[in-house]
mmJSON file of the N, C-alpha and C atoms, coordinates in Angstrom:
{"data_MODEL":{"atom_site":{
"group_PDB":["ATOM","ATOM","ATOM","ATOM","ATOM","ATOM","ATOM","ATOM","ATOM","ATOM","ATOM","ATOM","ATOM","ATOM","ATOM","ATOM","ATOM","ATOM","ATOM","ATOM","ATOM","ATOM","ATOM","ATOM","ATOM","ATOM","ATOM","ATOM","ATOM","ATOM","ATOM","ATOM","ATOM","ATOM","ATOM","ATOM","ATOM","ATOM","ATOM","ATOM","ATOM","ATOM","ATOM","ATOM","ATOM","ATOM","ATOM","ATOM","ATOM","ATOM","ATOM","ATOM","ATOM","ATOM","ATOM","ATOM","ATOM","ATOM","ATOM","ATOM","ATOM","ATOM","ATOM","ATOM","ATOM","ATOM","ATOM","ATOM","ATOM","ATOM","ATOM","ATOM","ATOM","ATOM","ATOM","ATOM","ATOM","ATOM","ATOM","ATOM","ATOM","ATOM","ATOM","ATOM","ATOM","ATOM","ATOM","ATOM","ATOM","ATOM","ATOM","ATOM","ATOM","ATOM","ATOM","ATOM","ATOM","ATOM","ATOM","ATOM","ATOM","ATOM","ATOM","ATOM","ATOM","ATOM","ATOM","ATOM","ATOM","ATOM","ATOM","ATOM","ATOM","ATOM","ATOM","ATOM","ATOM","ATOM","ATOM","ATOM","ATOM","ATOM","ATOM","ATOM","ATOM","ATOM","ATOM","ATOM","ATOM","ATOM","ATOM","ATOM","ATOM","ATOM","ATOM","ATOM","ATOM","ATOM","ATOM","ATOM","ATOM","ATOM","ATOM","ATOM","ATOM","ATOM","ATOM","ATOM","ATOM","ATOM","ATOM","ATOM","ATOM","ATOM","ATOM","ATOM","ATOM","ATOM","ATOM","ATOM","ATOM","ATOM","ATOM","ATOM","ATOM","ATOM","ATOM","ATOM","ATOM","ATOM","ATOM","ATOM","ATOM","ATOM","ATOM","ATOM","ATOM","ATOM","ATOM","ATOM","ATOM","ATOM","ATOM","ATOM","ATOM","ATOM","ATOM","ATOM","ATOM","ATOM","ATOM","ATOM","ATOM","ATOM","ATOM","ATOM","ATOM","ATOM","ATOM","ATOM","ATOM","ATOM","ATOM","ATOM","ATOM","ATOM","ATOM"],
"id":[1,2,3,4,5,6,7,8,9,10,11,12,13,14,15,16,17,18,19,20,21,22,23,24,25,26,27,28,29,30,31,32,33,34,35,36,37,38,39,40,41,42,43,44,45,46,47,48,49,50,51,52,53,54,55,56,57,58,59,60,61,62,63,64,65,66,67,68,69,70,71,72,73,74,75,76,77,78,79,80,81,82,83,84,85,86,87,88,89,90,91,92,93,94,95,96,97,98,99,100,101,102,103,104,105,106,107,108,109,110,111,112,113,114,115,116,117,118,119,120,121,122,123,124,125,126,127,128,129,130,131,132,133,134,135,136,137,138,139,140,141,142,143,144,145,146,147,148,149,150,151,152,153,154,155,156,157,158,159,160,161,162,163,164,165,166,167,168,169,170,171,172,173,174,175,176,177,178,179,180,181,182,183,184,185,186,187,188,189,190,191,192,193,194,195,196,197,198,199,200,201,202,203,204,205,206,207],
"type_symbol":["N","C","C","N","C","C","N","C","C","N","C","C","N","C","C","N","C","C","N","C","C","N","C","C","N","C","C","N","C","C","N","C","C","N","C","C","N","C","C","N","C","C","N","C","C","N","C","C","N","C","C","N","C","C","N","C","C","N","C","C","N","C","C","N","C","C","N","C","C","N","C","C","N","C","C","N","C","C","N","C","C","N","C","C","N","C","C","N","C","C","N","C","C","N","C","C","N","C","C","N","C","C","N","C","C","N","C","C","N","C","C","N","C","C","N","C","C","N","C","C","N","C","C","N","C","C","N","C","C","N","C","C","N","C","C","N","C","C","N","C","C","N","C","C","N","C","C","N","C","C","N","C","C","N","C","C","N","C","C","N","C","C","N","C","C","N","C","C","N","C","C","N","C","C","N","C","C","N","C","C","N","C","C","N","C","C","N","C","C","N","C","C","N","C","C","N","C","C","N","C","C","N","C","C","N","C","C"],
"label_atom_id":["N","CA","C","N","CA","C","N","CA","C","N","CA","C","N","CA","C","N","CA","C","N","CA","C","N","CA","C","N","CA","C","N","CA","C","N","CA","C","N","CA","C","N","CA","C","N","CA","C","N","CA","C","N","CA","C","N","CA","C","N","CA","C","N","CA","C","N","CA","C","N","CA","C","N","CA","C","N","CA","C","N","CA","C","N","CA","C","N","CA","C","N","CA","C","N","CA","C","N","CA","C","N","CA","C","N","CA","C","N","CA","C","N","CA","C","N","CA","C","N","CA","C","N","CA","C","N","CA","C","N","CA","C","N","CA","C","N","CA","C","N","CA","C","N","CA","C","N","CA","C","N","CA","C","N","CA","C","N","CA","C","N","CA","C","N","CA","C","N","CA","C","N","CA","C","N","CA","C","N","CA","C","N","CA","C","N","CA","C","N","CA","C","N","CA","C","N","CA","C","N","CA","C","N","CA","C","N","CA","C","N","CA","C","N","CA","C","N","CA","C","N","CA","C","N","CA","C","N","CA","C","N","CA","C","N","CA","C","N","CA","C"],
"label_alt_id":[null,null,null,null,null,null,null,null,null,null,null,null,null,null,null,null,null,null,null,null,null,null,null,null,null,null,null,null,null,null,null,null,null,null,null,null,null,null,null,null,null,null,null,null,null,null,null,null,null,null,null,null,null,null,null,null,null,null,null,null,null,null,null,null,null,null,null,null,null,null,null,null,null,null,null,null,null,null,null,null,null,null,null,null,null,null,null,null,null,null,null,null,null,null,null,null,null,null,null,null,null,null,null,null,null,null,null,null,null,null,null,null,null,null,null,null,null,null,null,null,null,null,null,null,null,null,null,null,null,null,null,null,null,null,null,null,null,null,null,null,null,null,null,null,null,null,null,null,null,null,null,null,null,null,null,null,null,null,null,null,null,null,null,null,null,null,null,null,null,null,null,null,null,null,null,null,null,null,null,null,null,null,null,null,null,null,null,null,null,null,null,null,null,null,null,null,null,null,null,null,null,null,null,null,null,null,null],
"label_comp_id":["MET","MET","MET","ALA","ALA","ALA","GLN","GLN","GLN","GLY","GLY","GLY","PRO","PRO","PRO","LEU","LEU","LEU","LYS","LYS","LYS","PRO","PRO","PRO","PHE","PHE","PHE","LEU","LEU","LEU","ILE","ILE","ILE","GLN","GLN","GLN","LYS","LYS","LYS","ASP","ASP","ASP","ASP","ASP","ASP","THR","THR","THR","GLY","GLY","GLY","ASN","ASN","ASN","PHE","PHE","PHE","ARG","ARG","ARG","LEU","LEU","LEU","THR","THR","THR","VAL","VAL","VAL","ARG","ARG","ARG","THR","THR","THR","THR","THR","THR","ARG","ARG","ARG","TYR","TYR","TYR","ASN","ASN","ASN","SER","SER","SER","ILE","ILE","ILE","GLY","GLY","GLY","TYR","TYR","TYR","PRO","PRO","PRO","ILE","ILE","ILE","VAL","VAL","VAL","SER","SER","SER","SER","SER","SER","LYS","LYS","LYS","LEU","LEU","LEU","GLN","GLN","GLN","ASP","ASP","ASP","GLU","GLU","GLU","ILE","ILE","ILE","PHE","PHE","PHE","GLU","GLU","GLU","THR","THR","THR","GLN","GLN","GLN","SER","SER","SER","ALA","ALA","ALA","ALA","ALA","ALA","LYS","LYS","LYS","ALA","ALA","ALA","TYR","TYR","TYR","ALA","ALA","ALA","ARG","ARG","ARG","LYS","LYS","LYS","ASN","ASN","ASN","PHE","PHE","PHE","ASN","ASN","ASN","ALA","ALA","ALA","GLU","GLU","GLU","ALA","ALA","ALA","GLY","GLY","GLY","GLU","GLU","GLU","TYR","TYR","TYR","ALA","ALA","ALA","THR","THR","THR","LYS","LYS","LYS"],
"label_asym_id":["A","A","A","A","A","A","A","A","A","A","A","A","A","A","A","A","A","A","A","A","A","A","A","A","A","A","A","A","A","A","A","A","A","A","A","A","A","A","A","A","A","A","A","A","A","A","A","A","A","A","A","A","A","A","A","A","A","A","A","A","A","A","A","A","A","A","A","A","A","A","A","A","A","A","A","A","A","A","A","A","A","A","A","A","A","A","A","A","A","A","A","A","A","A","A","A","A","A","A","A","A","A","A","A","A","A","A","A","A","A","A","A","A","A","A","A","A","A","A","A","A","A","A","A","A","A","A","A","A","A","A","A","A","A","A","A","A","A","A","A","A","A","A","A","A","A","A","A","A","A","A","A","A","A","A","A","A","A","A","A","A","A","A","A","A","A","A","A","A","A","A","A","A","A","A","A","A","A","A","A","A","A","A","A","A","A","A","A","A","A","A","A","A","A","A","A","A","A","A","A","A","A","A","A","A","A","A"],
"label_entity_id":["1","1","1","1","1","1","1","1","1","1","1","1","1","1","1","1","1","1","1","1","1","1","1","1","1","1","1","1","1","1","1","1","1","1","1","1","1","1","1","1","1","1","1","1","1","1","1","1","1","1","1","1","1","1","1","1","1","1","1","1","1","1","1","1","1","1","1","1","1","1","1","1","1","1","1","1","1","1","1","1","1","1","1","1","1","1","1","1","1","1","1","1","1","1","1","1","1","1","1","1","1","1","1","1","1","1","1","1","1","1","1","1","1","1","1","1","1","1","1","1","1","1","1","1","1","1","1","1","1","1","1","1","1","1","1","1","1","1","1","1","1","1","1","1","1","1","1","1","1","1","1","1","1","1","1","1","1","1","1","1","1","1","1","1","1","1","1","1","1","1","1","1","1","1","1","1","1","1","1","1","1","1","1","1","1","1","1","1","1","1","1","1","1","1","1","1","1","1","1","1","1","1","1","1","1","1","1"],
"label_seq_id":[1,1,1,2,2,2,3,3,3,4,4,4,5,5,5,6,6,6,7,7,7,8,8,8,9,9,9,10,10,10,11,11,11,12,12,12,13,13,13,14,14,14,15,15,15,16,16,16,17,17,17,18,18,18,19,19,19,20,20,20,21,21,21,22,22,22,23,23,23,24,24,24,25,25,25,26,26,26,27,27,27,28,28,28,29,29,29,30,30,30,31,31,31,32,32,32,33,33,33,34,34,34,35,35,35,36,36,36,37,37,37,38,38,38,39,39,39,40,40,40,41,41,41,42,42,42,43,43,43,44,44,44,45,45,45,46,46,46,47,47,47,48,48,48,49,49,49,50,50,50,51,51,51,52,52,52,53,53,53,54,54,54,55,55,55,56,56,56,57,57,57,58,58,58,59,59,59,60,60,60,61,61,61,62,62,62,63,63,63,64,64,64,65,65,65,66,66,66,67,67,67,68,68,68,69,69,69],
"pdbx_PDB_ins_code":[null,null,null,null,null,null,null,null,null,null,null,null,null,null,null,null,null,null,null,null,null,null,null,null,null,null,null,null,null,null,null,null,null,null,null,null,null,null,null,null,null,null,null,null,null,null,null,null,null,null,null,null,null,null,null,null,null,null,null,null,null,null,null,null,null,null,null,null,null,null,null,null,null,null,null,null,null,null,null,null,null,null,null,null,null,null,null,null,null,null,null,null,null,null,null,null,null,null,null,null,null,null,null,null,null,null,null,null,null,null,null,null,null,null,null,null,null,null,null,null,null,null,null,null,null,null,null,null,null,null,null,null,null,null,null,null,null,null,null,null,null,null,null,null,null,null,null,null,null,null,null,null,null,null,null,null,null,null,null,null,null,null,null,null,null,null,null,null,null,null,null,null,null,null,null,null,null,null,null,null,null,null,null,null,null,null,null,null,null,null,null,null,null,null,null,null,null,null,null,null,null,null,null,null,null,null,null],
"Cartn_x":[-30.911,-29.586,-28.744,-27.493,-26.602,-26.251,-26.042,-25.628,-24.107,-23.576,-22.137,-21.514,-20.21,-19.521,-19.395,-19.397,-19.223,-17.753,-17.505,-16.129,-15.761,-14.559,-14.219,-13.998,-13.869,-13.617,-14.672,-15.419,-16.47,-16.013,-16.018,-15.635,-16.87,-17.262,-18.449,-18.122,-18.84,-18.703,-19.717,-19.252,-20.169,-20.815,-21.62,-22.365,-21.472,-20.263,-19.365,-18.453,-18.568,-17.757,-16.481,-16.256,-15.075,-15.416,-14.38,-14.577,-14.267,-15.047,-14.867,-14.682,-13.888,-13.594,-14.219,-14.959,-15.533,-14.901,-14.389,-13.789,-14.821,-15.115,-16.117,-15.45,-15.853,-15.368,-16.567,-16.384,-17.453,-17.002,-17.84,-17.606,-18.893,-18.812,-19.968,-20.326,-21.646,-22.084,-22.057,-22.537,-22.428,-23.222,-24.207,-24.975,-24.599,-23.503,-22.995,-23.597,-24.365,-24.968,-23.926,-23.733,-22.712,-23.152,-22.206,-22.417,-21.364,-21.839,-20.953,-20.847,-19.61,-19.341,-18.696,-19.07,-18.527,-17.947,-16.8,-16.187,-15.787,-16.435,-16.108,-14.808,-13.843,-12.551,-12.677,-11.866,-11.92,-11.367,-10.494,-9.843,-10.836,-10.576,-11.374,-10.418,-10.856,-9.999,-10.613,-9.751,-10.223,-10.584,-9.933,-10.203,-10.412,-11.053,-11.266,-9.92,-9.007,-7.678,-6.919,-7.071,-6.41,-6.973,-8.258,-8.875,-8.37,-8.233,-7.709,-6.261,-5.462,-4.056,-3.95,-4.814,-4.833,-5.182,-6.162,-6.566,-5.447,-4.743,-3.615,-2.515,-2.214,-1.111,-1.445,-2.642,-2.972,-3.694,-4.341,-5.126,-4.749,-3.663,-3.204,-4.299,-5.058,-6.127,-5.508,-6.252,-5.799,-6.856,-6.474,-7.394,-8.601,-9.786,-10.993,-11.661,-11.071,-11.664,-12.409,-12.642,-13.312,-14.737,-15.619,-16.999,-17.327,-18.253,-18.678,-20.158,-20.854,-22.269,-22.492],
"Cartn_y":[-27.933,-28.451,-28.263,-27.917,-27.645,-28.934,-28.812,-29.95,-30.061,-31.19,-31.398,-30.703,-30.889,-30.293,-28.772,-28.103,-26.65,-26.3,-25.188,-24.711,-24.076,-24.338,-23.918,-22.42,-21.644,-20.212,-19.418,-18.612,-17.777,-16.322,-15.665,-14.26,-13.478,-12.51,-11.708,-10.227,-9.427,-7.975,-7.452,-6.59,-6.039,-4.749,-4.139,-2.938,-1.741,-1.711,-0.585,-0.787,-1.941,-2.206,-2.971,-3.334,-4.12,-5.607,-6.428,-7.869,-8.51,-9.541,-10.279,-11.753,-12.438,-13.852,-14.663,-15.699,-16.642,-17.998,-18.615,-19.94,-20.953,-21.938,-22.94,-24.307,-25.041,-26.401,-27.336,-28.486,-29.475,-30.738,-31.232,-32.529,-33.318,-34.59,-35.455,-36.167,-36.268,-36.968,-38.473,-39.232,-40.692,-41.323,-40.614,-41.175,-40.527,-39.769,-39.194,-37.867,-37.237,-35.942,-34.85,-33.953,-32.907,-31.808,-31.416,-30.306,-29.251,-28.068,-27.004,-25.921,-25.545,-24.438,-23.317,-22.077,-20.921,-19.928,-19.33,-18.297,-17.139,-15.995,-14.778,-14.222,-13.98,-13.453,-11.96,-11.48,-10.08,-9.123,-9.61,-8.766,-8.283,-7.094,-6.493,-6.243,-6.591,-6.494,-5.542,-4.81,-3.873,-4.575,-5.713,-6.438,-7.917,-8.591,-10.018,-10.748,-10.242,-10.85,-10.799,-9.72,-9.601,-10.636,-10.876,-11.887,-13.279,-13.548,-14.848,-15.025,-13.972,-14.038,-14.313,-13.697,-13.929,-15.389,-15.932,-17.328,-18.287,-17.979,-18.827,-18.816,-17.628,-17.487,-18.104,-17.871,-18.271,-19.61,-20.055,-21.283,-22.299,-22.041,-22.932,-23.214,-22.199,-22.342,-22.584,-23.317,-23.614,-23.125,-23.038,-22.616,-23.55,-22.99,-23.785,-23.985,-23.469,-23.619,-22.365,-21.435,-20.184,-20.166,-19.589,-19.378,-17.904,-17.394,-16.009,-15.903,-17.024,-17.036,-17.966],
"Cartn_z":[-18.074,-17.83,-19.089,-18.926,-20.045,-20.78,-22.067,-22.875,-22.82,-22.398,-22.337,-21.141,-20.968,-19.819,-19.944,-18.809,-18.785,-18.962,-19.591,-19.707,-18.365,-17.873,-16.517,-16.308,-17.372,-17.216,-17.968,-17.23,-17.8,-17.754,-18.9,-18.989,-19.403,-18.563,-18.836,-18.705,-19.481,-19.415,-18.403,-17.481,-16.484,-16.989,-16.144,-16.538,-16.864,-16.299,-16.526,-17.731,-18.396,-19.574,-19.305,-18.058,-17.712,-17.778,-17.844,-17.922,-16.578,-16.239,-14.991,-15.326,-14.522,-14.724,-13.6,-13.98,-13.026,-13.277,-12.206,-12.306,-11.826,-12.679,-12.35,-12.201,-11.177,-10.987,-10.986,-11.584,-11.66,-10.948,-10.069,-9.434,-9.569,-9.325,-9.538,-8.245,-7.97,-6.767,-7.009,-6.05,-6.11,-7.251,-7.787,-8.9,-10.236,-10.243,-11.475,-11.88,-11.006,-11.31,-11.099,-12.07,-11.918,-10.945,-10.108,-9.175,-9.525,-9.914,-10.38,-9.31,-8.997,-8.082,-8.882,-8.591,-9.31,-8.322,-8.694,-7.861,-8.754,-8.547,-9.27,-8.703,-9.559,-9.13,-8.821,-7.906,-7.488,-8.539,-9.398,-10.389,-11.452,-11.943,-13.016,-14.182,-15.401,-16.573,-17.595,-18.296,-19.304,-20.606,-20.88,-22.118,-21.825,-22.768,-22.644,-22.717,-23.519,-23.638,-22.32,-21.575,-20.28,-19.298,-19.351,-18.484,-18.843,-20.132,-20.574,-20.142,-20.258,-19.844,-18.349,-17.57,-16.122,-15.822,-16.533,-16.324,-16.717,-17.805,-18.217,-17.172,-16.663,-15.711,-14.353,-13.852,-12.484,-12.355,-13.426,-13.341,-14.42,-15.151,-16.223,-17.25,-17.588,-18.584,-19.958,-20.779,-22.136,-23.13,-24.372,-25.414,-25.437,-25.609,-25.67,-24.32,-23.242,-21.913,-21.453,-22.365,-22.033,-22.583,-21.804,-22.245,-22.03,-22.832,-22.676,-22.35,-22.218,-21.866,-20.707],
"occupancy":[1.0,1.0,1.0,1.0,1.0,1.0,1.0,1.0,1.0,1.0,1.0,1.0,1.0,1.0,1.0,1.0,1.0,1.0,1.0,1.0,1.0,1.0,1.0,1.0,1.0,1.0,1.0,1.0,1.0,1.0,1.0,1.0,1.0,1.0,1.0,1.0,1.0,1.0,1.0,1.0,1.0,1.0,1.0,1.0,1.0,1.0,1.0,1.0,1.0,1.0,1.0,1.0,1.0,1.0,1.0,1.0,1.0,1.0,1.0,1.0,1.0,1.0,1.0,1.0,1.0,1.0,1.0,1.0,1.0,1.0,1.0,1.0,1.0,1.0,1.0,1.0,1.0,1.0,1.0,1.0,1.0,1.0,1.0,1.0,1.0,1.0,1.0,1.0,1.0,1.0,1.0,1.0,1.0,1.0,1.0,1.0,1.0,1.0,1.0,1.0,1.0,1.0,1.0,1.0,1.0,1.0,1.0,1.0,1.0,1.0,1.0,1.0,1.0,1.0,1.0,1.0,1.0,1.0,1.0,1.0,1.0,1.0,1.0,1.0,1.0,1.0,1.0,1.0,1.0,1.0,1.0,1.0,1.0,1.0,1.0,1.0,1.0,1.0,1.0,1.0,1.0,1.0,1.0,1.0,1.0,1.0,1.0,1.0,1.0,1.0,1.0,1.0,1.0,1.0,1.0,1.0,1.0,1.0,1.0,1.0,1.0,1.0,1.0,1.0,1.0,1.0,1.0,1.0,1.0,1.0,1.0,1.0,1.0,1.0,1.0,1.0,1.0,1.0,1.0,1.0,1.0,1.0,1.0,1.0,1.0,1.0,1.0,1.0,1.0,1.0,1.0,1.0,1.0,1.0,1.0,1.0,1.0,1.0,1.0,1.0,1.0,1.0,1.0,1.0,1.0,1.0,1.0],
"B_iso_or_equiv":[0.0,0.0,0.0,0.0,0.0,0.0,0.0,0.0,0.0,0.0,0.0,0.0,0.0,0.0,0.0,0.0,0.0,0.0,0.0,0.0,0.0,0.0,0.0,0.0,0.0,0.0,0.0,0.0,0.0,0.0,0.0,0.0,0.0,0.0,0.0,0.0,0.0,0.0,0.0,0.0,0.0,0.0,0.0,0.0,0.0,0.0,0.0,0.0,0.0,0.0,0.0,0.0,0.0,0.0,0.0,0.0,0.0,0.0,0.0,0.0,0.0,0.0,0.0,0.0,0.0,0.0,0.0,0.0,0.0,0.0,0.0,0.0,0.0,0.0,0.0,0.0,0.0,0.0,0.0,0.0,0.0,0.0,0.0,0.0,0.0,0.0,0.0,0.0,0.0,0.0,0.0,0.0,0.0,0.0,0.0,0.0,0.0,0.0,0.0,0.0,0.0,0.0,0.0,0.0,0.0,0.0,0.0,0.0,0.0,0.0,0.0,0.0,0.0,0.0,0.0,0.0,0.0,0.0,0.0,0.0,0.0,0.0,0.0,0.0,0.0,0.0,0.0,0.0,0.0,0.0,0.0,0.0,0.0,0.0,0.0,0.0,0.0,0.0,0.0,0.0,0.0,0.0,0.0,0.0,0.0,0.0,0.0,0.0,0.0,0.0,0.0,0.0,0.0,0.0,0.0,0.0,0.0,0.0,0.0,0.0,0.0,0.0,0.0,0.0,0.0,0.0,0.0,0.0,0.0,0.0,0.0,0.0,0.0,0.0,0.0,0.0,0.0,0.0,0.0,0.0,0.0,0.0,0.0,0.0,0.0,0.0,0.0,0.0,0.0,0.0,0.0,0.0,0.0,0.0,0.0,0.0,0.0,0.0,0.0,0.0,0.0,0.0,0.0,0.0,0.0,0.0,0.0],
"pdbx_formal_charge":[null,null,null,null,null,null,null,null,null,null,null,null,null,null,null,null,null,null,null,null,null,null,null,null,null,null,null,null,null,null,null,null,null,null,null,null,null,null,null,null,null,null,null,null,null,null,null,null,null,null,null,null,null,null,null,null,null,null,null,null,null,null,null,null,null,null,null,null,null,null,null,null,null,null,null,null,null,null,null,null,null,null,null,null,null,null,null,null,null,null,null,null,null,null,null,null,null,null,null,null,null,null,null,null,null,null,null,null,null,null,null,null,null,null,null,null,null,null,null,null,null,null,null,null,null,null,null,null,null,null,null,null,null,null,null,null,null,null,null,null,null,null,null,null,null,null,null,null,null,null,null,null,null,null,null,null,null,null,null,null,null,null,null,null,null,null,null,null,null,null,null,null,null,null,null,null,null,null,null,null,null,null,null,null,null,null,null,null,null,null,null,null,null,null,null,null,null,null,null,null,null,null,null,null,null,null,null],
"auth_seq_id":[1,1,1,2,2,2,3,3,3,4,4,4,5,5,5,6,6,6,7,7,7,8,8,8,9,9,9,10,10,10,11,11,11,12,12,12,13,13,13,14,14,14,15,15,15,16,16,16,17,17,17,18,18,18,19,19,19,20,20,20,21,21,21,22,22,22,23,23,23,24,24,24,25,25,25,26,26,26,27,27,27,28,28,28,29,29,29,30,30,30,31,31,31,32,32,32,33,33,33,34,34,34,35,35,35,36,36,36,37,37,37,38,38,38,39,39,39,40,40,40,41,41,41,42,42,42,43,43,43,44,44,44,45,45,45,46,46,46,47,47,47,48,48,48,49,49,49,50,50,50,51,51,51,52,52,52,53,53,53,54,54,54,55,55,55,56,56,56,57,57,57,58,58,58,59,59,59,60,60,60,61,61,61,62,62,62,63,63,63,64,64,64,65,65,65,66,66,66,67,67,67,68,68,68,69,69,69],
"auth_comp_id":["MET","MET","MET","ALA","ALA","ALA","GLN","GLN","GLN","GLY","GLY","GLY","PRO","PRO","PRO","LEU","LEU","LEU","LYS","LYS","LYS","PRO","PRO","PRO","PHE","PHE","PHE","LEU","LEU","LEU","ILE","ILE","ILE","GLN","GLN","GLN","LYS","LYS","LYS","ASP","ASP","ASP","ASP","ASP","ASP","THR","THR","THR","GLY","GLY","GLY","ASN","ASN","ASN","PHE","PHE","PHE","ARG","ARG","ARG","LEU","LEU","LEU","THR","THR","THR","VAL","VAL","VAL","ARG","ARG","ARG","THR","THR","THR","THR","THR","THR","ARG","ARG","ARG","TYR","TYR","TYR","ASN","ASN","ASN","SER","SER","SER","ILE","ILE","ILE","GLY","GLY","GLY","TYR","TYR","TYR","PRO","PRO","PRO","ILE","ILE","ILE","VAL","VAL","VAL","SER","SER","SER","SER","SER","SER","LYS","LYS","LYS","LEU","LEU","LEU","GLN","GLN","GLN","ASP","ASP","ASP","GLU","GLU","GLU","ILE","ILE","ILE","PHE","PHE","PHE","GLU","GLU","GLU","THR","THR","THR","GLN","GLN","GLN","SER","SER","SER","ALA","ALA","ALA","ALA","ALA","ALA","LYS","LYS","LYS","ALA","ALA","ALA","TYR","TYR","TYR","ALA","ALA","ALA","ARG","ARG","ARG","LYS","LYS","LYS","ASN","ASN","ASN","PHE","PHE","PHE","ASN","ASN","ASN","ALA","ALA","ALA","GLU","GLU","GLU","ALA","ALA","ALA","GLY","GLY","GLY","GLU","GLU","GLU","TYR","TYR","TYR","ALA","ALA","ALA","THR","THR","THR","LYS","LYS","LYS"],
"auth_asym_id":["A","A","A","A","A","A","A","A","A","A","A","A","A","A","A","A","A","A","A","A","A","A","A","A","A","A","A","A","A","A","A","A","A","A","A","A","A","A","A","A","A","A","A","A","A","A","A","A","A","A","A","A","A","A","A","A","A","A","A","A","A","A","A","A","A","A","A","A","A","A","A","A","A","A","A","A","A","A","A","A","A","A","A","A","A","A","A","A","A","A","A","A","A","A","A","A","A","A","A","A","A","A","A","A","A","A","A","A","A","A","A","A","A","A","A","A","A","A","A","A","A","A","A","A","A","A","A","A","A","A","A","A","A","A","A","A","A","A","A","A","A","A","A","A","A","A","A","A","A","A","A","A","A","A","A","A","A","A","A","A","A","A","A","A","A","A","A","A","A","A","A","A","A","A","A","A","A","A","A","A","A","A","A","A","A","A","A","A","A","A","A","A","A","A","A","A","A","A","A","A","A","A","A","A","A","A","A"],
"auth_atom_id":["N","CA","C","N","CA","C","N","CA","C","N","CA","C","N","CA","C","N","CA","C","N","CA","C","N","CA","C","N","CA","C","N","CA","C","N","CA","C","N","CA","C","N","CA","C","N","CA","C","N","CA","C","N","CA","C","N","CA","C","N","CA","C","N","CA","C","N","CA","C","N","CA","C","N","CA","C","N","CA","C","N","CA","C","N","CA","C","N","CA","C","N","CA","C","N","CA","C","N","CA","C","N","CA","C","N","CA","C","N","CA","C","N","CA","C","N","CA","C","N","CA","C","N","CA","C","N","CA","C","N","CA","C","N","CA","C","N","CA","C","N","CA","C","N","CA","C","N","CA","C","N","CA","C","N","CA","C","N","CA","C","N","CA","C","N","CA","C","N","CA","C","N","CA","C","N","CA","C","N","CA","C","N","CA","C","N","CA","C","N","CA","C","N","CA","C","N","CA","C","N","CA","C","N","CA","C","N","CA","C","N","CA","C","N","CA","C","N","CA","C","N","CA","C","N","CA","C","N","CA","C","N","CA","C","N","CA","C","N","CA","C"],
"pdbx_PDB_model_num":[1,1,1,1,1,1,1,1,1,1,1,1,1,1,1,1,1,1,1,1,1,1,1,1,1,1,1,1,1,1,1,1,1,1,1,1,1,1,1,1,1,1,1,1,1,1,1,1,1,1,1,1,1,1,1,1,1,1,1,1,1,1,1,1,1,1,1,1,1,1,1,1,1,1,1,1,1,1,1,1,1,1,1,1,1,1,1,1,1,1,1,1,1,1,1,1,1,1,1,1,1,1,1,1,1,1,1,1,1,1,1,1,1,1,1,1,1,1,1,1,1,1,1,1,1,1,1,1,1,1,1,1,1,1,1,1,1,1,1,1,1,1,1,1,1,1,1,1,1,1,1,1,1,1,1,1,1,1,1,1,1,1,1,1,1,1,1,1,1,1,1,1,1,1,1,1,1,1,1,1,1,1,1,1,1,1,1,1,1,1,1,1,1,1,1,1,1,1,1,1,1,1,1,1,1,1,1]
}}}
């Protein structure tokens, strides 16, 4: 289990060298256990900065909300 809360935006490099953005949401069940849902976005980005810009524009992402692992 991960230590602390997950960052809601995961940016990973795929096999072809492009970057992909995954949006993660965390909710908690009745006993406080976190349940994480992930949705890989259809868009493909040439740079990590482009993926961050997309997240800022479409999901109101802020600095510090990105993960790369």
